[in-house]
C-alpha positions in Angstrom: 155.7 152.3 -164.5 157.8 154.6 -166.7 157.5 157.3 -164.1 158.9 154.9 -161.5 162.0 154.3 -163.6 162.6 158.0 -164.1 162.1 158.7 -160.5 164.6 156.1 -159.5 167.2 158.1 -161.4 166.0 161.2 -159.4 166.6 159.3 -156.2 170.1 158.5 -157.2 170.7 162.2 -157.9 169.4 163.2 -154.5 171.6 160.7 -152.8 174.7 162.0 -154.7 173.8 165.6 -153.7 173.4 164.6 -150.0 176.8 162.8 -150.0 178.7 165.5 -151.8 177.3 168.3 -149.7 179.2 167.1 -146.6 182.1 169.4 -147.4 180.1 172.6 -146.7 179.7 171.9 -143.0 179.0 174.6 -140.5 179.0 174.6 -136.7 175.2 174.6 -136.3 172.6 171.9 -137.2 168.9 171.2 -137.4 167.1 170.0 -134.3 166.3 166.3 -134.5 162.7 165.4 -135.0 161.5 162.4 -133.0 158.5 160.4 -134.1 156.7 157.2 -133.1 155.6 156.1 -136.5 156.8 152.6 -135.7 155.6 152.5 -132.1 159.1 153.3 -131.0 160.7 156.7 -130.4 163.0 157.2 -133.4 164.5 159.9 -135.5 162.3 160.9 -138.4 165.3 160.3 -140.7 165.6 156.7 -139.6 162.0 155.7 -140.3 161.5 153.9 -143.7 158.1 155.5 -144.3 156.8 158.5 -146.1 156.0 160.6 -143.1 155.6 164.3 -142.2 155.7 165.5 -138.6 154.9 168.7 -136.8 155.9 169.1 -133.2 153.9 170.8 -130.5 155.7 174.2 -130.9 155.0 174.2 -134.6 151.4 173.4 -134.1 151.0 176.3 -131.6 153.0 178.8 -133.7 150.9 178.0 -136.8 147.5 178.1 -135.0 146.8 174.5 -135.9 144.0 173.1 -133.8 142.2 170.9 -136.3 143.2 168.3 -138.9 141.9 170.7 -141.5 144.6 173.2 -140.6 147.3 170.7 -141.2 146.5 170.4 -144.9 148.4 173.6 -145.6 151.6 172.1 -144.3 151.5 168.5 -145.5 151.3 167.7 -149.3 148.8 165.0 -150.4 146.6 165.5 -147.2 143.1 166.9 -147.8 140.2 167.4 -145.5 136.8 168.8 -146.4 133.4 169.1 -144.7 130.1 168.5 -146.6 126.5 169.0 -145.6 126.4 165.7 -143.8 129.9 164.4 -143.3 133.6 165.0 -143.2 136.1 163.7 -145.8 139.7 163.0 -145.1 142.1 162.0 -148.0 145.7 161.0 -148.4 147.1 160.7 -151.9 143.6 161.1 -153.3 142.2 158.1 -151.4 139.5 158.7 -148.7 135.7 158.3 -148.2 132.6 160.0 -149.4 129.3 161.0 -147.8 128.2 157.9 -145.9 128.1 157.1 -142.2 128.5 153.4 -143.0 132.2 154.0 -143.9 135.2 153.7 -141.6 137.8 156.1 -142.5 140.4 155.1 -145.1 142.8 157.6 -143.4 142.5 156.7 -139.7 143.2 159.1 -136.9 145.0 157.7 -133.9 145.2 159.7 -130.7 147.7 158.3 -128.1 147.5 155.0 -130.0 143.7 154.8 -130.0 141.8 154.5 -133.3 139.3 157.3 -134.1 138.1 155.8 -137.3 134.8 157.7 -137.7 134.1 160.7 -139.9 132.7 162.8 -137.2 135.7 162.4 -134.9 138.0 164.1 -137.5 136.1 167.4 -136.8 137.2 167.4 -133.1 139.7 170.1 -132.3 143.0 169.1 -130.8 145.2 171.0 -128.4 148.2 170.7 -126.0 149.9 168.3 -128.4 153.4 166.9 -128.3 153.4 166.2 -132.1 151.3 165.2 -135.1 152.5 162.7 -137.7 151.0 161.9 -141.1 152.0 158.5 -142.4 151.2 158.1 -146.1 150.1 154.9 -147.8 148.7 151.7 -146.2 149.7 151.2 -142.6 148.6 147.7 -142.0 150.8 146.2 -139.2 151.3 148.5 -136.3 148.4 150.9 -137.3 146.1 148.2 -138.5 142.5 149.4 -138.1 141.4 150.3 -141.7 144.4 152.5 -142.4 144.4 151.6 -146.0 145.3 155.1 -147.3 147.3 156.5 -144.4 147.4 157.2 -140.7 147.4 160.3 -138.6 149.4 159.6 -135.4 148.6 162.3 -132.9 150.3 162.4 -129.5 149.2 164.6 -126.6 151.7 166.3 -124.3 152.3 164.2 -121.2 152.8 165.0 -117.5 156.2 166.4 -116.6 158.6 165.9 -113.8 158.9 169.6 -113.1 156.2 172.1 -112.5 155.3 174.1 -115.7 152.3 175.7 -117.2 151.0 177.9 -119.9 148.1 180.4 -120.3 147.2 181.9 -123.7 144.6 184.1 -125.1 144.0 185.1 -128.7 141.4 187.3 -130.5 140.9 187.7 -134.2 138.6 188.0 -137.2 134.9 187.2 -136.8 135.2 187.7 -133.1 137.2 184.5 -132.7 138.4 184.1 -129.1 140.5 181.2 -127.9 141.7 180.6 -124.4 144.0 177.8 -123.4 145.5 176.8 -120.1 147.9 174.0 -119.1 149.4 173.0 -115.8 151.7 170.0 -115.5 154.0 168.6 -112.8 154.6 166.3 -109.8 151.8 165.6 -107.4 153.8 163.2 -105.2 157.2 161.5 -105.7 155.6 158.8 -107.8 152.6 160.6 -109.3 152.6 163.3 -112.0 149.6 165.1 -113.4 148.6 167.4 -116.3 145.4 169.3 -116.9 144.7 171.1 -120.1 141.6 173.2 -120.9 140.7 174.9 -124.2 137.7 177.2 -125.0 137.1 178.8 -128.4 134.3 180.8 -129.8 133.7 182.4 -133.3 130.9 184.2 -135.1 131.9 182.7 -138.4 132.8 184.2 -141.8 129.5 183.6 -143.6 126.5 186.0 -143.6 123.0 184.5 -143.6 121.0 187.1 -145.2 117.6 185.6 -144.4 118.3 185.1 -140.7 120.5 188.2 -140.5 123.2 186.5 -138.6 126.9 185.4 -139.0 127.3 181.7 -139.5 129.7 178.8 -139.3 130.3 180.0 -135.8 132.1 177.7 -133.5 131.7 177.1 -129.8 134.3 174.6 -128.4 135.2 173.4 -124.9 137.7 170.7 -124.2 139.1 169.4 -120.9 141.8 166.8 -120.6 143.2 165.3 -117.4 146.2 162.9 -117.3 147.7 161.2 -114.3 150.9 159.2 -114.5 152.1 156.9 -111.7 155.3 155.0 -111.2 153.7 151.9 -109.6 157.2 150.4 -109.3 160.6 150.7 -110.9 159.3 148.5 -113.7 155.6 149.5 -114.0 154.2 152.9 -115.1 150.5 153.7 -115.6 149.1 156.7 -117.5 145.4 157.5 -117.2 143.8 160.0 -119.6 140.3 161.3 -119.3 139.0 163.8 -121.8 135.7 165.5 -122.7 135.2 167.6 -125.8 132.3 169.7 -127.0 132.4 171.3 -130.4 129.3 173.0 -131.8 128.7 175.0 -134.9 125.8 177.1 -136.2 125.0 177.2 -139.9 127.3 176.1 -142.6 130.0 177.6 -144.9 127.9 176.8 -147.9 126.0 178.9 -150.5 124.4 178.5 -153.8 127.3 179.4 -156.2 126.1 178.2 -159.6 122.8 178.4 -161.4 122.3 177.7 -165.1 119.7 176.2 -167.5 120.8 172.8 -168.7 121.0 172.0 -172.3 118.2 169.8 -173.5 119.7 166.4 -174.4 117.9 166.2 -177.7 117.9 169.7 -178.9 121.0 171.2 -177.3 119.1 174.3 -176.3 119.6 176.1 -173.0 115.9 176.5 -172.1 114.4 174.9 -169.0 112.5 171.7 -169.5 111.9 170.7 -165.9 108.5 169.7 -164.6 108.2 172.6 -162.1 109.0 175.5 -164.5 106.7 173.9 -167.1 103.9 173.7 -164.5 104.5 177.4 -163.6 104.5 178.3 -167.2 101.1 176.5 -167.6 99.8 178.4 -164.6 100.8 181.6 -166.4 103.4 182.8 -163.8 106.5 182.0 -166.0 107.0 182.4 -169.7 107.0 178.9 -171.4 110.4 177.8 -172.4 112.2 180.7 -170.6 115.7 180.2 -169.2 114.5 181.4 -165.8 116.9 181.2 -162.9 116.6 179.1 -159.8 115.7 182.4 -158.0 113.0 183.1 -160.6 111.4 179.7 -160.1 111.4 180.0 -156.3 110.0 183.5 -156.4 107.3 182.3 -158.8 106.3 179.6 -156.3 105.8 182.2 -153.7 103.8 184.5 -156.0 101.4 181.6 -156.8 100.4 181.6 -153.2 99.8 185.4 -153.3 102.8 186.2 -151.2 105.5 188.6 -152.0 108.5 187.1 -153.9 111.9 187.6 -152.5 115.5 187.0 -153.6 116.4 183.4 -152.5 119.9 183.5 -153.7 122.4 185.7 -155.5 124.0 182.7 -157.2 127.6 183.8 -156.8 130.3 183.0 -154.3 130.5 186.0 -151.9 130.3 184.5 -148.4 126.5 185.2 -148.3 123.9 182.4 -147.9 120.1 182.3 -147.8 118.9 179.5 -145.5 115.9 179.9 -143.2 116.3 177.0 -140.9 118.1 177.3 -137.6 121.0 175.0 -138.5 123.3 173.5 -135.9 125.7 170.8 -135.3 126.2 169.8 -131.6 129.0 167.3 -130.8 130.2 165.7 -127.7 133.2 163.3 -127.4 134.5 161.5 -124.4 137.6 159.3 -124.0 139.2 157.3 -121.2 142.5 155.7 -122.0 144.7 153.7 -119.7 148.3 153.1 -120.9 150.4 150.7 -118.8 154.0 150.0 -119.5 156.0 147.2 -117.8 159.8 146.6 -118.2 160.3 142.9 -118.3 164.1 142.9 -118.2 165.1 144.3 -121.6 161.6 143.8 -123.0 158.8 146.3 -122.8 155.2 145.2 -122.4 152.5 147.7 -123.2 148.8 147.6 -122.6 146.4 150.3 -124.1 142.8 150.1 -122.9 140.3 152.7 -124.2 136.7 153.7 -124.3 135.6 156.3 -126.9 132.1 157.7 -127.2 130.5 160.5 -129.2 127.0 161.9 -129.8 125.9 164.2 -132.7 122.8 166.1 -133.1 122.5 168.1 -136.3 120.0 170.0 -138.5 120.9 170.7 -142.1 118.8 173.1 -144.2 119.7 170.8 -147.1 117.9 172.6 -149.9 120.3 175.5 -149.3 117.8 178.2 -150.0 115.3 180.4 -148.1 112.5 178.0 -149.1 111.1 175.5 -146.6 112.1 172.7 -148.9 114.2 169.9 -147.4 115.4 169.8 -143.8 117.6 166.9 -142.5 117.7 166.1 -138.8 120.6 163.8 -137.7 121.1 162.1 -134.4 124.1 159.8 -134.2 125.5 157.9 -131.3 128.8 155.9 -131.2 130.6 153.9 -128.6 133.9 152.0 -128.9 136.0 149.8 -126.7 139.5 148.7 -127.6 142.3 146.8 -126.0 145.8 146.2 -127.3 148.7 144.3 -125.7 152.1 144.7 -127.3 155.6 143.4 -126.5 158.8 144.9 -127.9 162.4 143.6 -127.8 165.4 145.8 -127.4 166.5 147.6 -130.6 170.2 147.0 -130.2 170.1 143.3 -131.2 170.7 141.4 -134.5 167.1 140.6 -134.5 164.6 143.1 -132.9 160.8 142.7 -133.0 157.4 143.8 -131.9 154.3 141.7 -131.6 150.8 142.0 -130.1 147.1 141.4 -130.2 144.3 143.9 -130.7 140.6 143.7 -129.9 137.9 146.3 -130.7 134.1 146.4 -130.4 132.0 149.3 -131.5 128.4 150.2 -132.2 126.8 153.1 -134.1 123.2 154.2 -134.3 121.9 156.8 -136.7 118.4 158.4 -136.7 117.6 160.7 -139.5 114.5 162.5 -140.6 114.4 164.1 -144.1 111.6 166.5 -143.7 109.4 168.3 -146.2 108.0 171.0 -143.9 104.3 172.1 -143.8 103.5 175.0 -146.1 106.8 174.6 -147.8 108.0 174.0 -151.3 105.8 171.0 -152.0 102.6 172.7 -150.7 103.4 175.6 -153.0 103.7 173.2 -156.0 100.4 171.8 -155.0 98.8 175.3 -155.0 100.2 175.9 -158.5 98.5 172.8 -159.8 94.8 173.8 -160.6 92.1 172.8 -163.1 93.4 175.4 -165.5 97.0 174.3 -165.4 96.5 170.6 -165.5 95.1 170.3 -169.0 98.0 172.4 -170.3 100.3 170.0 -168.7 98.8 166.9 -170.2 101.2 166.9 -173.3 104.1 167.0 -170.9 103.4 163.5 -169.5 105.1 162.9 -166.2 105.0 166.6 -165.2 101.2 166.2 -164.4 102.2 163.9 -161.6 103.4 166.9 -159.7 99.8 167.1 -158.3 100.6 163.9 -156.4 104.0 165.2 -155.4 102.2 167.9 -153.4 101.2 165.1 -150.9 104.9 165.2 -149.7 104.1 168.4 -147.9 104.4 167.8 -144.1 105.9 164.4 -144.5 109.3 162.9 -143.5 111.5 160.1 -144.7 112.5 158.5 -141.5 115.7 156.5 -141.5 117.1 154.3 -138.7 120.5 152.9 -139.4 122.6 150.8 -137.0 125.9 149.0 -137.5 128.4 147.4 -135.3 131.7 145.5 -135.4 133.6 143.0 -133.3 137.1 142.3 -134.4 140.4 141.0 -133.2 143.9 140.9 -134.7 147.3 139.4 -134.1 150.4 141.2 -135.5 154.2 141.0 -135.5 157.0 142.9 -137.1 160.6 141.7 -137.1 163.8 143.5 -138.1 166.9 141.6 -139.0 170.1 143.7 -138.9 172.0 141.7 -141.6 174.9 144.0 -141.4 175.7 147.4 -139.8 174.4 148.9 -143.1 171.6 146.5 -144.2 168.3 145.7 -142.5 165.4 143.6 -143.5 162.0 144.1 -141.8 159.0 141.8 -142.3 155.6 141.9 -140.7 152.1 140.7 -140.9 148.7 141.2 -139.4 145.9 138.6 -139.2 142.4 140.0 -138.6 138.9 138.6 -138.1 135.9 140.8 -138.0 132.2 140.4 -137.7 130.0 143.3 -138.8 126.2 143.8 -138.6 124.1 146.4 -140.3 120.4 147.3 -140.6 118.5 150.1 -142.2 114.8 150.9 -141.9 113.2 153.5 -144.1 109.6 154.8 -143.6 107.6 157.7 -145.0 105.6 159.3 -142.2 103.6 162.4 -141.3 106.1 164.1 -139.1 103.4 166.1 -137.3 101.5 163.0 -136.1 104.2 160.3 -136.4 101.8 158.2 -138.4 102.8 156.3 -141.5 102.2 158.3 -144.7 100.3 155.6 -146.6 98.6 158.1 -148.8 101.8 158.6 -150.6 101.5 155.3 -152.5 100.5 155.8 -156.2 97.5 153.6 -155.5 96.5 153.8 -151.8 94.2 150.8 -152.3 97.3 148.7 -153.1 99.9 149.5 -150.4 102.4 147.1 -152.1 102.5 149.1 -155.3 105.6 151.3 -155.9 105.2 155.1 -156.1 104.8 156.6 -159.5 108.0 157.7 -161.4 107.6 161.1 -159.9 108.7 159.7 -156.5 111.3 157.4 -157.6 114.0 160.0 -157.2 113.1 160.0 -153.5 112.9 156.4 -152.8 112.4 153.0 -154.3 110.4 150.0 -152.9 111.3 146.4 -153.6 108.1 144.3 -153.0 110.1 141.4 -151.6 111.9 143.5 -149.0 109.3 146.1 -148.2 108.4 146.4 -144.5 105.0 145.3 -143.3 103.6 148.7 -143.3 103.8 148.8 -147.1 105.7 152.2 -147.1 109.5 152.0 -147.1 111.9 149.2 -146.5 113.7 147.3 -143.8 117.1 145.8 -144.7 119.7 143.9 -142.5 122.8 141.8 -142.9 125.8 140.2 -141.3 129.3 139.9 -142.6 132.2 137.8 -141.4 135.6 138.7 -142.8 139.2 137.7 -142.3 142.3 139.1 -143.8 146.1 138.8 -143.7 148.1 141.9 -144.6 151.9 141.3 -145.0 154.7 143.9 -145.2 158.4 143.7 -146.3 160.9 146.5 -146.0 164.6 146.7 -146.9 166.9 149.5 -145.6 170.4 150.2 -146.8 172.6 152.9 -145.2 174.6 154.2 -148.2 176.6 156.5 -146.0 176.7 158.0 -142.5 173.7 160.3 -143.2 171.9 158.6 -146.2 169.4 155.7 -146.1 167.6 154.1 -148.9 164.6 151.9 -148.4 162.1 149.8 -150.4 158.8 148.5 -149.1 155.9 146.3 -150.2 152.7 146.5 -148.1 149.2 145.1 -148.5 146.2 147.0 -147.1 142.7 146.0 -146.3 139.5 147.8 -145.1 136.4 145.7 -144.2 133.1 146.0 -146.1 129.9 147.1 -144.5 126.4 148.5 -145.0 125.2 151.6 -146.7 123.6 154.2 -144.3 122.5 156.8 -146.8 120.7 155.4 -149.9 117.0 156.0 -150.2 116.5 152.9 -152.3 117.0 149.3 -151.3 119.6 148.6 -153.9 123.3 147.8 -153.0 122.8 147.9 -149.3 126.0 146.0 -148.8 129.5 147.1 -150.0 132.6 145.0 -150.3 136.0 145.4 -148.7 138.9 147.4 -150.1 142.3 145.9 -150.8 145.6 147.6 -151.8 149.1 146.5 -153.0 151.6 149.3 -152.3 155.2 149.7 -153.4 157.4 152.5 -152.2 161.0 153.4 -152.9 162.6 156.2 -150.9 165.7 157.9 -149.7 166.4 160.0 -146.6 169.6 162.0 -146.5 171.3 164.6 -144.4 174.1 166.8 -145.4 176.4 169.6 -144.3 176.9 167.9 -140.8 173.2 168.1 -140.0 172.4 171.5 -141.5 170.2 170.0 -144.2 167.8 167.1 -144.8 166.3 165.9 -148.0 163.7 163.0 -148.2 162.2 161.6 -151.4 159.6 158.8 -151.8 158.3 157.2 -155.1 155.1 155.1 -154.6 152.8 153.0 -156.7 149.5 151.6 -155.2 147.0 149.4 -156.8 143.6 149.6 -155.1 140.8 147.1 -155.7 137.2 147.7 -154.8 137.5 151.2 -153.4 134.4 152.1 -151.4 132.7 155.1 -152.9 129.6 157.2 -152.1 128.0 159.3 -154.9 125.1 161.7 -155.0 122.0 160.2 -156.7 121.0 163.5 -158.3 118.1 164.2 -155.9 118.3 163.5 -152.2 120.4 160.5 -151.5 123.8 158.9 -151.8 124.6 155.6 -153.3 127.4 153.3 -152.2 129.4 151.0 -154.4 132.9 149.8 -155.2 135.4 150.9 -157.8 137.0 147.8 -159.3 140.5 149.2 -159.9 142.3 152.4 -159.1 146.0 153.2 -159.6 147.7 155.9 -157.4 151.3 156.7 -158.0 153.6 159.7 -157.5 156.5 161.4 -155.8 156.8 163.1 -152.5 159.9 165.3 -151.6 160.4 167.2 -148.4 163.2 168.6 -146.3 164.7 171.3 -144.1 167.8 173.5 -144.4 169.5 175.7 -141.8 170.4 178.5 -144.1 172.0 180.4 -141.2 172.0 179.9 -137.4 168.7 181.7 -137.2 167.0 181.0 -140.5 165.5 177.6 -141.2 163.8 176.8 -144.5 161.3 173.9 -144.8 160.0 172.7 -148.1 157.8 170.0 -149.6 156.7 169.0 -153.1 154.4 166.3 -154.4 153.4 164.9 -157.7 150.2 162.7 -157.8 149.0 160.6 -160.7 145.6 159.3 -159.8 143.4 157.3 -162.2 140.3 155.1 -162.0 141.2 152.2 -164.3 137.9 150.3 -164.0 134.9 152.4 -162.8 132.0 151.7 -165.1 129.3 152.3 -162.5 129.8 156.0 -161.7 126.8 158.2 -161.1 126.5 160.6 -164.0 127.0 164.2 -163.2 124.2 166.6 -164.3 124.3 167.0 -168.1 126.5 164.0 -168.6 125.2 161.7 -171.4 127.1 159.0 -173.2 124.7 159.1 -176.1 121.5 160.9 -177.1 119.7 157.5 -177.3 120.7 156.9 -173.7 118.7 160.0 -172.6 115.2 159.2 -173.8 113.5 161.7 -171.4 115.9 164.6 -172.2 116.8 165.3 -168.6 120.5 165.6 -169.3 121.5 162.2 -167.7 121.6 158.7 -168.9 118.4 157.0 -168.3 119.9 154.7 -165.7 122.1 157.5 -164.2 125.2 155.4 -164.6 128.2 156.6 -166.6 131.7 155.1 -167.2 134.3 157.1 -165.2 137.3 154.8 -166.2 140.3 156.8 -167.0 139.3 159.9 -164.9 141.2 161.4 -161.9 139.4 161.3 -158.6 138.1 164.1 -156.3 140.8 166.1 -154.4 143.7 164.9 -156.5 145.8 167.9 -157.5 148.6 166.8 -159.7 151.1 169.1 -157.9 151.4 170.6 -154.5 154.2 172.6 -153.0 155.0 174.1 -149.6 157.8 176.5 -148.6 158.2 177.8 -145.0 160.7 180.3 -143.5 161.4 180.5 -139.8 163.6 183.5 -139.0 164.7 184.3 -135.4 166.3 187.7 -134.4 167.7 187.3 -130.9 167.3 190.1 -128.3 165.4 192.2 -130.8 163.9 194.5 -128.2 163.9 194.6 -124.4 165.4 191.1 -124.1 162.8 189.6 -126.3 163.4 187.6 -129.5 161.6 188.3 -132.7 160.4 185.3 -134.7 158.9 185.5 -138.2 157.3 182.4 -139.6 156.1 182.6 -143.2 154.3 179.6 -144.9 153.5 179.5 -148.6 151.3 176.6 -149.8 150.5 176.2 -153.5 148.0 173.6 -154.8 147.4 172.7 -158.4 143.9 172.6 -159.9 141.6 169.8 -158.5 138.1 168.7 -159.0 136.0 169.4 -155.9 132.6 168.1 -157.2 131.0 165.0 -155.6 130.3 163.5 -159.0 133.4 164.7 -160.8 131.6 167.3 -162.9 134.4 169.0 -165.0 132.8 172.4 -164.7 133.8 172.4 -161.0 137.5 172.2 -161.1 139.1 174.5 -158.5 141.9 176.5 -160.2 145.4 176.6 -158.7 145.6 178.6 -155.4 148.4 180.0 -153.3 147.8 180.4 -149.6 150.1 182.4 -147.5 150.2 182.4 -143.7 152.3 184.8 -141.6 153.1 185.0 -137.9 155.2 187.5 -136.1 156.0 187.0 -132.4 158.1 188.7 -129.6 159.0 186.3 -126.8 161.3 185.7 -123.9 161.4 182.9 -121.4 158.0 183.6 -120.0 156.0 185.9 -122.3 155.0 185.8 -125.9 153.1 188.4 -128.0 152.1 187.5 -131.5 150.2 188.7 -134.6 149.2 186.2 -137.2 147.3 186.1 -140.5 145.9 183.1 -142.4 145.2 183.3 -146.1 147.0 186.6 -146.2 146.4 187.1 -149.9 142.7 186.6 -149.3 142.3 183.8 -151.8 138.7 182.8 -152.6 138.3 179.1 -153.3 136.0 176.2 -152.9 136.4 173.1 -150.9 133.4 171.1 -152.0 130.7 171.3 -154.7 127.4 169.4 -154.9 124.1 169.5 -156.7 121.3 171.3 -154.8 118.7 168.6 -154.0 115.6 168.2 -156.2 116.7 170.9 -158.7 118.2 168.6 -161.3 116.8 166.2 -163.8 113.2 166.6 -164.7 112.1 168.3 -161.6 113.5 171.8 -161.8 115.5 171.1 -164.9 118.4 173.3 -163.6 122.1 173.0 -163.0 122.1 174.4 -159.4 125.0 173.8 -157.1 125.8 174.5 -153.5 129.4 175.1 -152.6 131.5 175.0 -149.5 133.6 178.2 -149.4 137.0 178.2 -147.6 137.7 181.0 -145.1 138.9 184.4 -146.4 141.8 186.3 -144.9 141.8 186.3 -141.1 144.0 188.1 -138.6 144.6 187.5 -134.9 146.5 188.7 -131.9 147.6 186.5 -129.0 149.4 186.7 -125.7 150.8 183.7 -123.8 152.5 183.3 -120.5 154.7 180.3 -119.6 156.1 179.3 -116.2 
């Protein structure tokens, strides 16, 4: 808490600067930013929350059409895609690779919760504004928003006819077309239709398939109808359908090294596969062969020509042979009804959200037919909220309501080992000559049995659902003209169900793969150790077929999350606030583990304190906001790679997140506005004794009896470490300069954005070798515009920075199997340029 005391002094300094700067007033001022962070339209400077906002014009000018794009403008916001999920973080708190999780940072679109990982990938367009609320938002945004909330608001129908058509073309043959028409249909009915289409070839080159990848193909249509049913009653209906599809992934093998033997410290390979190949005479025994050498050797054993499977360096080239894709479809129907009951406002929000996902991941990330993952996910959600709000100009103003939500999700997954692939090649390498030579190596001889995996599939069926209701209220007491006290609370009850069935089958015939048991005569016997890194079988919970498991459970939870907030107006343009909030996110069931351990995970809880100041100066020319926060999280839900092919879920007992966030704007001249933001983040796991060891992590030589570079139980103590995506410092500086009547009656606008991020660990299991070094990203946009036309040139990542957004261990390569430190890495886009034209009427 020492940092909290020091930063309180900093707040006092900021307040004094804001008050004293009034004497430098000029005749122009900043445009006021209106937000709905408290479910009412308010000035951003009056909201006692750490919140950043971007209006629709800023979103368009910056080319922001996804949450991922917003991270360059909002400190302490991170979003990253992995092979099988999307991760969204605020202040270093988010979720890992598991479809069983609801998002810790919840996305709300027009007041409707989009709390699933896949929904954060959906592009957005024709927006009125985007707000990021940091810290637990438990009262008015109460669905699992334990780390923060993204409050997105689409543009609404207008009273006057207006429209916009825009076209842009840029790097990687990226083409975007957007059209909007809005206006009156009758005297009491208004409408708005918006359409967006986007295509891109992608910035990755797949050498094996000779095609550009991470291409996008998006199509979104949104129709809104608003009707004045009476002078008191207004209804707004929104219907939207989005398609967003990609081919390939922005991922490549970027690291390949021999591990140090845990007992000798040598850098030679000791894995079962290279030892087997050495015994077969196709690799020198004890050589530090590369991942590429091993894979080529497997091909040469079959008598085929070897080929380079990876260049093992980050260069926007990948070597995957499967026809990877991700096809997504999202639909939404929302009815918002507002009724003025005298001075009180009644609001009803009814919504149905559905999505479907079909995906293929070449998850060995090489040209080998090693591991393919087919995903088929379906989700449907119904929600209903009723809210009543009093007038704000009273001694006591308040909001209250009830919320109901019901959702179901079904996941079908096949983890396939294709015919004539990697495991068949291993089987070919095992021959009567090689087996005796392998005898002294113990478990390596079991690779003969591993060959039976060829042509099989681990079939996973996971389903989960939730039914919950909540009642909430928030009351503000205006004690004096300068002092306000706000208290609130939310009571929630939720019932959640989950089930997971895992079976090993022959994916050609669909029959159960009973022959994979170590002893086929005894179907209840667990597989040999060779298989245990794929799955585990508990004899008490194994399914009747004797091959896999079938787990299920039901949870009933209830919670109460209070909030208290004190605001004090120190001067005409300076407000200081202090808040205490509790956060809660329900537990659930693990979708991804291949074993039957820890199927259930517990809820998260948070205690959050925040002290802040919002000040204006120079008669509105400047704004300066500062927030100091301290949050104690209990039982954070975490998903970690198990070192082979699965992810395990658990809870971190205690995590402390604290820091400072500063942001503001300054009108340097009538035509130049400077925006800035700076954040400091102190993130620490205080009690995390059950972390999955990263490759090569051992807590003692004795704990690694088999010399595979990991503790025998694979568990290491991570207490005291920082989390993933937790840069200590982030900074943003933006310049918006307007030259009126620059040429032919058109204004010239230059928008320059500089975003700097400190080093951060991007590895799933916190391997210290994969800390991304500090990066500086520069975006630039030049535009010529008049009342109707706009022509623009833009560049993102102008300095062409090369950096990683995610690092993970390539499946089956680590431990005793390949004995290698091989990593796949998601690579962020290099420099891009685009040109656009837009017409408004």
